[in-house]
C-alpha positions in Angstrom: 124.8 -176.0 92.6 128.3 -175.2 93.7 130.4 -178.1 95.0 133.2 -177.5 97.4 136.3 -179.5 96.6 138.3 -180.8 99.6 142.0 -180.2 99.5 144.5 -182.8 100.7 147.1 -181.9 103.3 149.8 -181.4 100.6 147.6 -178.7 98.9 147.3 -176.5 102.0 149.7 -173.6 102.5 152.3 -174.2 105.2 151.8 -171.9 108.1 153.8 -171.0 111.2 152.7 -169.5 114.5 155.4 -166.9 115.4 153.7 -165.8 118.6 152.2 -162.5 117.3 148.6 -163.8 116.9 148.8 -164.3 113.1 149.6 -167.4 111.1 152.6 -166.7 108.9 152.6 -168.3 105.5 155.6 -166.5 104.2 158.3 -164.2 105.9 156.3 -161.1 105.0 152.7 -162.5 104.9 150.5 -163.5 107.8 146.8 -163.8 108.3 144.4 -163.7 111.3 141.2 -165.8 111.2 138.3 -163.8 112.5 135.1 -165.9 112.7 133.9 -166.1 109.0 136.7 -164.1 107.4 140.5 -163.6 107.4 142.5 -160.4 107.4 146.0 -160.3 106.0 149.1 -158.5 107.2 151.8 -157.9 104.6 155.2 -156.7 105.7 158.3 -157.9 107.5 157.7 -158.5 111.2 159.3 -155.7 113.2 159.1 -153.5 110.1 157.8 -150.5 112.0 155.7 -147.5 111.1 154.3 -147.3 107.5 156.2 -150.4 106.4 153.2 -152.8 106.2 149.8 -153.2 104.7 146.5 -154.5 106.1 144.3 -156.4 103.6 140.6 -156.3 104.7 139.4 -155.5 108.2 136.9 -158.2 109.1 133.7 -157.8 111.2 132.9 -154.7 113.3 134.2 -156.6 116.4 137.6 -157.2 114.8 139.2 -153.9 115.7 140.9 -154.9 119.0 142.2 -158.2 117.5 143.7 -156.4 114.5 145.3 -153.8 116.7 146.8 -156.4 119.0 148.4 -158.4 116.1 149.6 -155.3 114.4 151.4 -154.1 117.5 153.0 -157.5 118.2 153.9 -158.1 114.5 155.2 -154.6 113.5 155.9 -152.7 116.7 154.2 -150.3 119.1 152.3 -147.6 117.3 153.4 -149.0 113.9 150.8 -147.8 111.4 150.3 -149.4 108.0 151.1 -147.7 104.7 147.6 -148.5 103.5 144.5 -150.6 103.9 143.5 -152.7 100.9 139.9 -154.0 100.6 139.2 -157.1 98.4 135.6 -155.9 98.3 133.1 -154.0 100.5 130.9 -156.7 102.0 130.2 -156.2 105.7 132.5 -159.0 106.9 135.5 -157.3 105.2 134.9 -153.6 106.2 133.8 -153.8 109.8 136.2 -151.4 111.5 137.8 -150.0 108.3 136.9 -146.4 108.8 137.8 -146.4 112.5 141.2 -148.0 111.7 141.9 -145.7 108.7 141.2 -142.7 110.9 143.2 -144.0 113.8 146.2 -144.7 111.6 145.7 -141.8 109.1 145.9 -144.1 106.1 144.1 -144.4 102.7 141.8 -147.3 101.9 142.2 -148.7 98.4 139.6 -150.7 96.5 138.7 -151.7 93.0 136.8 -148.9 91.1 133.7 -151.1 90.8 133.5 -151.2 94.6 133.4 -147.4 94.9 129.6 -147.0 95.0 129.4 -149.4 98.0 132.2 -147.6 99.8 131.3 -144.0 99.2 127.8 -144.2 100.5 126.1 -144.2 97.0 124.4 -147.5 96.8 123.8 -150.8 98.6 124.8 -154.2 97.2 122.0 -156.0 95.3 120.1 -158.7 97.3 121.9 -162.0 97.4 120.7 -165.3 96.0 120.6 -167.8 98.8 120.2 -170.6 96.3 123.5 -170.3 94.6 125.0 -173.0 96.7 127.8 -172.9 99.2 126.0 -174.2 102.3 124.7 -172.4 105.3 126.4 -169.0 104.7 124.6 -168.7 101.3 121.3 -169.6 102.9 121.8 -167.0 105.6 123.0 -164.3 103.2 119.6 -162.5 102.9 120.1 -161.6 106.6 123.5 -160.0 106.1 123.9 -156.2 105.9 124.1 -154.9 102.3 124.1 -151.2 102.9 126.9 -148.9 101.7 129.5 -147.4 104.0 131.0 -144.0 103.4 134.8 -143.9 103.6 134.8 -140.3 102.6 138.2 -138.9 101.7 139.9 -142.1 103.0 138.7 -144.0 99.9 141.1 -144.3 97.0 141.0 -146.5 93.9 143.6 -149.2 93.2 146.0 -148.0 90.5 145.0 -149.1 87.0 148.4 -150.5 86.3 147.7 -153.4 88.7 150.2 -152.2 91.4 149.3 -152.3 95.0 150.3 -149.3 97.2 152.7 -150.3 99.9 153.3 -153.7 98.3 156.1 -153.3 95.7 156.4 -156.1 93.2 152.8 -157.3 93.9 149.8 -156.9 91.6 146.1 -157.0 92.3 143.9 -159.2 90.1 140.2 -158.4 89.3 138.2 -161.5 90.1 134.5 -160.5 89.9 131.7 -162.8 90.9 131.4 -162.6 94.6 131.1 -158.8 94.3 131.5 -156.6 91.2 134.9 -155.3 92.1 136.3 -158.2 94.0 140.1 -158.2 93.7 142.7 -160.5 95.0 145.2 -158.1 96.3 148.7 -159.5 96.2 147.6 -162.5 94.3 150.7 -162.5 92.0 154.2 -161.3 92.8 155.9 -159.8 89.8 159.5 -160.3 88.8 161.9 -157.8 90.4 
């Protein structure tokens, strides 16, 4: 069974409320907590159109919260350069196609996530007994079906770079989903 390790206060990332609805953990990195998932905004506040990246899109009901934070953080009508998905589970892709179409942006994901994002196949049934508490026990009730991002779907570059995030790399961290990747998990030397 999985055991959750509690972190002390010193182990938590410092965060700052800058009044845009997201918690800032670095000058160009903020997140928005949406029920059971977070979405991440990468880019300098006030950066404007095409100068930021959205990582994950949360639940289907997350659209208006994401749009409100994006406008406050980056400017009116400021569209991202891209949307990056860490994986294709329902709580990470809610309004992804709607947002991608609204902003006319590509959606990048790991190649192993393609069949779940191009309408080809559903995720396999979860194992509620893997541990992790109530969420694991409820997992058989979660949607597993594929979504079809159509021409919006693009595969993350094989060199580890992240479109719209120069100097950052994605890391493949399978387990939770076949193509789970931690986008922006490591900043490379410039």
